[in-house]
C-alpha positions in Angstrom: 5.9 14.6 81.3 3.9 13.0 78.6 2.9 16.3 77.2 6.8 17.1 77.0 7.7 14.0 75.4 4.8 14.5 72.7 6.1 18.1 72.0 9.7 16.9 71.8 8.8 14.0 69.5 6.7 16.5 67.3 9.9 18.9 67.0 12.2 15.8 66.3 9.9 14.7 63.5 9.5 18.3 62.4 13.2 18.4 62.0 13.5 15.2 60.2 10.7 16.1 57.7 12.6 19.3 57.1 15.8 17.6 56.5 14.2 15.4 53.8 12.5 18.6 52.0 14.3 19.8 48.6 16.2 22.6 49.5 15.7 26.1 48.0 17.7 29.0 47.3 17.1 32.3 45.7 19.7 32.2 42.9 20.7 29.3 40.6 23.9 27.4 41.1 25.8 25.1 39.0 25.9 21.3 39.6 28.9 19.7 39.3 28.9 17.2 36.2 29.7 14.3 38.7 26.2 14.8 40.1 24.0 15.0 36.8 22.1 11.8 36.1 23.4 9.6 33.4 22.6 10.6 29.9 21.3 14.2 30.8 24.8 16.0 29.7 24.5 14.2 26.1 25.0 16.6 23.6 22.7 14.6 20.9 19.0 14.9 21.4 17.2 11.8 21.6 15.4 11.1 18.0 12.2 9.1 17.2 11.7 7.2 14.0 8.5 6.7 12.2 8.3 3.2 10.3 6.8 4.0 6.8 5.5 0.7 5.3 7.5 -0.1 2.3 4.5 -1.8 0.4 0.9 -1.4 0.0 -2.0 -4.0 -0.9 -3.5 -3.4 -4.3 -6.3 -5.4 -6.0 -5.6 -7.3 -9.3 -8.3 -9.2 -11.2 -8.2 -12.8 -12.0 -10.9 -15.5 -13.3 -13.0 -17.3 -10.9 -15.9 -19.6 -11.2 -17.6 -19.7 -14.6 -14.6 -17.5 -15.8 -16.0 -14.2 -14.1 -13.6 -11.7 -12.9 -12.8 -11.8 -9.1 -10.7 -9.3 -7.1 -7.7 -10.7 -5.5 -5.1 -8.9 -3.3 -1.3 -8.3 -4.0 1.3 -6.4 -2.3 3.5 -4.1 -4.2 6.2 -1.4 -3.4 5.0 2.5 -2.5 4.0 4.3 -4.2 2.5 1.4 -6.3 3.1 2.7 -9.7 0.6 1.3 -12.3 3.5 -0.6 -14.1 4.3 -2.5 -10.9 0.4 -3.1 -10.2 0.0 -4.6 -13.7 3.3 -6.6 -13.3 1.8 -8.2 -10.2 -1.3 -9.2 -12.1 1.1 -10.7 -14.6 3.0 -12.5 -11.9 0.9 -15.5 -11.8 -1.4 -17.2 -9.3 -0.7 -17.9 -5.7 -0.9 -21.4 -4.4 -4.1 -20.4 -2.3 -5.8 -19.0 -5.6 -4.9 -22.3 -7.4 -6.4 -24.2 -4.8 -9.7 -22.2 -5.0 -9.8 -22.8 -8.8 -8.8 -19.3 -9.7 -7.3 -19.0 -13.2 -5.8 -16.2 -15.5 -6.2 -15.7 -19.1 -2.8 -14.0 -19.4 0.0 -16.5 -20.2 3.2 -16.3 -18.0 5.3 -14.8 -21.1 3.4 -11.8 -21.2 5.2 -8.7 -19.7 4.2 -5.1 -19.2 6.7 -2.6 -20.7 5.0 0.4 -19.7 2.1 1.8 -17.9 1.2 5.5 -17.8 -1.9 7.5 -16.6 -3.4 10.9 -17.7 -5.9 12.7 -15.6 -7.9 14.8 -18.2 -9.2 12.7 -19.6 -8.8 9.8 -17.4 -6.7 7.5 -19.6 -4.2 4.8 -18.9 -1.9 3.4 -21.7 -0.5 0.1 -21.0 2.2 -1.4 -23.4 2.7 -4.8 -23.7 5.4 -7.5 -25.1 4.5 -9.4 -28.3 3.4 -12.2 -26.2 0.2 -10.2 -25.3 -0.7 -10.3 -29.1 -0.6 -14.0 -29.2 -3.5 -14.6 -26.9 -6.3 -16.3 -28.8 -9.9 -16.5 -29.0 -12.1 -15.7 -25.7 -9.1 -15.6 -23.8 -8.2 -12.2 -25.3 -11.2 -10.6 -24.2 -10.8 -12.1 -20.7 -7.2 -10.9 -20.6 -8.3 -7.4 -21.6 -10.8 -7.3 -19.0 -8.3 -8.5 -16.3 -6.0 -5.7 -17.3 -8.9 -2.9 -17.4 -10.4 -3.9 -14.2 -7.1 -3.9 -12.3 -6.2 -0.2 -13.8 -9.7 1.0 -12.8 -9.1 -0.5 -9.3 -5.9 1.7 -9.0 -7.6 4.8 -10.5 -11.4 5.4 -11.1 -14.6 3.9 -12.7 -14.2 6.0 -15.5 -10.8 5.4 -16.6 -10.2 4.4 -20.2 -7.4 2.2 -21.0 -5.5 2.2 -24.3 -3.8 -1.1 -25.1 -0.4 -1.3 -26.7 1.9 -3.9 -28.0 5.4 -2.7 -28.6 4.5 0.8 -28.4 1.7 0.3 -31.3 -2.1 0.9 -30.2 -4.1 -2.2 -31.1 -7.8 -3.1 -31.3 -9.2 -5.2 -28.6 -12.2 -7.3 -28.2 -15.2 -5.9 -25.8 -17.8 -8.1 -24.0 -20.3 -8.0 -27.2 -17.4 -9.6 -29.3 -16.8 -6.6 -31.6 -13.1 -5.1 -31.8 -12.6 -1.9 -30.2 -9.6 0.4 -31.4 -10.2 3.2 -28.9 -9.6 3.3 -25.3 -12.0 0.6 -23.6 -14.1 1.4 -20.3 -15.6 -0.7 -17.7 -19.1 -0.5 -19.1 -18.0 -2.6 -22.1 -17.1 -5.4 -19.9 -20.0 -5.7 -17.4 -20.7 -8.9 -18.7 -17.5 -10.3 -17.6 -18.3 -9.3 -13.9 -21.8 -11.0 -13.8 -22.0 -14.2 -11.7 
């Protein structure tokens, strides 16, 4: 009797399990739309979006202790054209920089008109408004060094910079005090970097 009850339970359990299995058929059949899970009949495929950053950090050079050049960070719109990077240098100091005693030799009325780069040879031409020509004394050398290092930080160490005011190329002072009429290079301003 116990054996018969066990067999009967096994048969009932087998039928119950078989009833829960996924039915199979030899040929596909259509499913009525009312039985399709929500969203699967949508004709618009799901899309994914990638967020591209709208800005990028760049280095600009300001004056730290003993009027030596120090790198500070600015954020500019992608693709960070040189004119925009120079404009961020000319944009003044942050509160944090002021509190740290950082300064700039470039007055607030100086504006960049254009900034272009050629690859062969590696030269940047930076064109300023007349206010750049009104910088006096040792501040001129420091202002030139700030611009030069900011350009080099965006390009390469061997990039030369030609300075212009209102489209006219100008001579600028280098670290040894002489005026230089051609492009200036990092090697001519290494004294401005020494601590």
